[in-house]
C-alpha atoms as one frame of an Amber mdcrd trajectory, in Angstrom:
protein
   2.682  23.731  66.031   2.147  20.873  68.483  -1.124  20.449  70.249  -0.288
  21.528  73.825  -2.156  18.734  75.687  -0.603  16.154  73.358   2.884  17.589
  73.857   2.412  17.606  77.630   1.181  14.004  77.569   4.158  12.979  75.424
   6.590  14.662  77.819   5.014  13.079  80.893   4.964   9.649  79.246   8.737
   9.654  78.732  10.638   7.437  81.161  12.895   9.137  83.665  16.467   9.421
  82.512  18.861   6.851  83.894  20.740   8.084  86.901  23.031   5.153  87.606
  24.989   3.159  85.075  23.146   0.322  83.318  25.048  -2.236  85.413  23.959
  -0.547  88.608  20.273  -0.278  87.653  20.039  -3.983  88.549  21.641  -3.275
  91.919  19.225  -0.460  92.745  16.277  -2.569  91.588  17.511  -5.417  93.774
  17.802  -3.154  96.831  14.316  -1.733  96.269  12.936  -5.260  96.057  14.952
  -6.248  99.127  13.349  -3.443 101.152   9.856  -4.189  99.856  10.031  -7.907
 100.611  11.791  -7.528 103.939  10.129  -8.614 107.157  12.146  -5.924 108.916
  10.869  -2.680 110.424  12.313   0.597 109.214  12.278   3.458 111.699  12.145
   6.947 110.256  11.855   9.922 112.591  10.463   7.787 115.412   7.822   6.027
 113.317   8.048   2.366 112.300   7.281   1.247 108.760   7.043  -2.174 107.170
   8.985  -2.957 104.001   6.307  -1.760 101.599   5.884   1.585 103.381   9.648
   1.927 103.671   9.954   1.275  99.946   7.416   3.998  99.205   9.448   6.593
 101.115  12.802   5.465  99.691  11.368   5.546  96.173  10.100   9.111  96.637
  13.509  10.247  97.878  15.177   8.390  95.012  13.019  10.275  92.526  13.748
  13.568  94.262  17.554  13.112  94.342  17.838  11.273  91.017  19.990  14.019
  89.431  22.510  13.780  92.307  22.801   9.988  92.225  25.529   8.499  90.043
  26.005   5.028  91.571  24.366   2.526  93.876  26.177   3.767  96.973  24.869
   7.280  96.309  21.382   5.823  95.890  21.713   4.499  99.452  23.232   7.747
 100.744  20.554  10.024  99.317  17.496   7.779  99.497  17.844   5.567 102.552
  20.293   6.960 105.085  18.753   9.827 107.027  15.982  12.357 107.151  16.600
  15.514 105.184  14.261  17.322 107.581  15.497  16.201 111.016  18.940  14.857
 110.116  18.155  11.689 112.091  19.497   8.430 110.707  17.014   5.770 109.652
  17.330   2.438 111.417  16.105  -1.048 110.664  15.123  -3.845 113.040  15.001
  -7.378 111.698  13.713 -10.373 113.668  16.460 -11.907 115.797  19.022  -9.210
 114.948  20.112  -5.969 116.553  18.877  -2.640 115.231  21.265  -1.014 112.744
  21.258   1.987 110.433  19.508   1.402 107.104  22.665   2.580 105.375  24.642
  -0.334 106.848  21.794  -2.777 106.182  21.632  -1.848 102.509  25.405  -1.667
 102.042  25.672  -5.185 103.516  22.978  -6.429 101.144  24.673  -4.693  98.214
  27.963  -6.435  99.022  26.157  -9.787  99.313  24.338  -9.202  96.004  27.536
  -8.186  94.195  29.291 -11.317  95.426  26.598 -13.447  93.754  26.973 -11.634
  90.416  30.587 -12.624  89.746
């Protein structure tokens, strides 16, 4: 019989199962880094967040919806598009550019990233 605290520790120490294909893990990691290092402001439900705070929220939603996410586009859809509570779309404002939805911002960055990987 396993020692219960040891078994619980072992279970909690296991990494989360992969949700996107191995090729797309790099894409998701890139987008998370892109958000974190951005000098843009993410607006969620009327409150502005810098990149690091935006990353924190997106990461929590990513963890929550991990079982529903099968590709990078679904990562964006579930984690960084709109509030599950209010239904309001998230927006992003970058210096010198017009405000757009975070979905479009991340899809544009995904397309740019993919074009550099060929």
